[in-house]
N, C-alpha and C positions, 0 to 999 in steps of 0.2 A: 330339813330341805323343807319340807309342806309346809311349814310355821313361813320361812322368812317369805314364799311367796305369799301368805296369805296377808301378813303384816305387809310389804309391800300393797298388795291391792289397798288393804285398808285403807295405808297411808295416801294414797293415791287418790281412794275418796274424799273423807277427811281434807284435801285439800282441793276439791274441787266444790265441796259443800260453801266452804269459805265463801260468807256476806261480805258486802259493802259495812262498813262503818256509818252510823248515822253523819259522823263530821264530813264524809267523802257523798253523799247523797246532799247534802243540803245545799253545798258551793257547784252548781253543774257546771262546766264551763266549754267555751266553746271553742271548734278546732284551732281558733289564733290564741288559743292560751291566756282568750280573753272572761272573767266573768261576762255571762249573762244577767237575763232578770228572773233572780231565785225565785221569785210566786210563779211565773209563766213556762210549765215546764217546754224541752223544745225537744224536737223528732229523735235528735240523739239522745237523750235521758228515757222517750219511752220503750223507745227501743233499745234499750239500754236494759229497761223493765224487765225485760221479759222473757222470760225464764227457759219457754219452747222456741226462742230462736237463740239461743245463750248456750245451753245444752248438746244441740248439735255440733254448734259452730265448736267450740272445746271440744266435748266428747268425745268429737272423731278421734282428739291428735291425742288422747286416753286411751283408747282402744289399742288406737296405733301402736301405740306406743307397749302395752299390751300384751301386743302382739309379735310384735320385736321379742320382748321379757321371753314370756310360754316356749317359742323358739329358743331360742338361747337356752331356757334349759331343758325341753324335752335334746339337742343338740349333744347337752352336760351328759345328763342320761342315757344317750346311744354311745357316749363313749366308754361309759363303764362298763356298758354291755359286749361293748364291740373289743374291749382290753380281757374279758374274763372268757369270751368264746377264742379270743387269737389263743389262751392258757390255757384254754379244751385241747383245742389245735395242738399246741405242742405236747400235751400231754401224751397224744392217739396217736400224735407222730413217729414219739419216744419207741417205743413199742407195740408188731402187732396184737396182743393181747391187752393192752393198755385199755382201749376205749370199747371192751366188750359188755354186750350187755343184758343183762339178766330175763328172767321171764318174763317178770311184771313191767318193762320198759326201763330199768332204769341199770345205769353203769356200776358194773362189778363195783370197782375204783368210790371209794369215796371221794375221794380230793375230785375226780373228774363229776363228779353227779352236784357235788355243789357248788365248783365252777357252774354248771350247765345252770342249774335252778336258780343264778343269783345273775345270768345271765339272760334268763325269762324273765327274771322279775324289771329291773335294768330294764327288757325291750316294753318292757307292756307300762312302765311308769313313761319311757317316753311316747308310746304309743298317745298313753293321756293328758299329758305336755301339747303334746300336738293335734287332739280332737280342740283343746283349749284354745289353741291359737287359730286355727281354725276357726272357730267361731265368734270369735273374735275379731278375725279377717271378715267375715259377714257383719259386724254390727258395722262395722270399722265404714265399709263397703256402703250401707243401708243409712249410717249418720254424714257420709260425701253425700251420697242423691238427696238427703231432706233438707242437706246445709245449700244447696243449690238454690240460690234466685233467678226466678224470672226476670229476665232483661239485663242481670247485671254479671251476666258470664265471658266469658270469654267473645267474638264477633263471628267463629267460624262454628257456634253451636246454636238451633242446627242445623246450619246454613242457608238462612232464608234467603233464598233468590241469588245465592251464588253456584249453585248446582242444578244445572239444564240437563234433561236426559233425552235427547229425540232419539225415535223410531225409523229405523235402516229397516233396508229389505232384509232383508241377512242377520239381524243381531239388532243394537241399539248402540249410543253413540254416547258416551259421558263428558261434558264439558264442566270443570270448577275455573272459577277467578278467584283469583290469592292478590292481593292486594300485598305491592312489600314497600 
């Protein structure tokens, strides 16, 4: 199970590190699909060459996919834990002494103890996957914030001139103008 996740992360890392080939860099094209002057770099080519802009732009989607994948792995481990726990409860409901606990805190029946230990192992794994998913979500959020470009976002961020607050004797009136 851990190998699959490691291989997935490794494959996604390798795919994100792919560079453009020399032939792709030499023929810079404009948005209208006509060749531009090859000797003179365009603003698009300069921007495209900057890894500082591309890392957050594409990395946020990679980490978002990682968050989803880690959450799916956690859900799978939780299902395994729940299956073992339900089997333990079935044993405990079968007879009064079926879930008797010894002086050391362990179940006296070996099958009940085995189901309990397996449930705990799967539950710990699910917790680790969820911690990884939360860390990946934090990185994704940071990359989304880093990728914001001033002046190129939606018109309502950060409400320039459209939001008005007027003080009143018993509070304040808030008004906002929305264009349709």
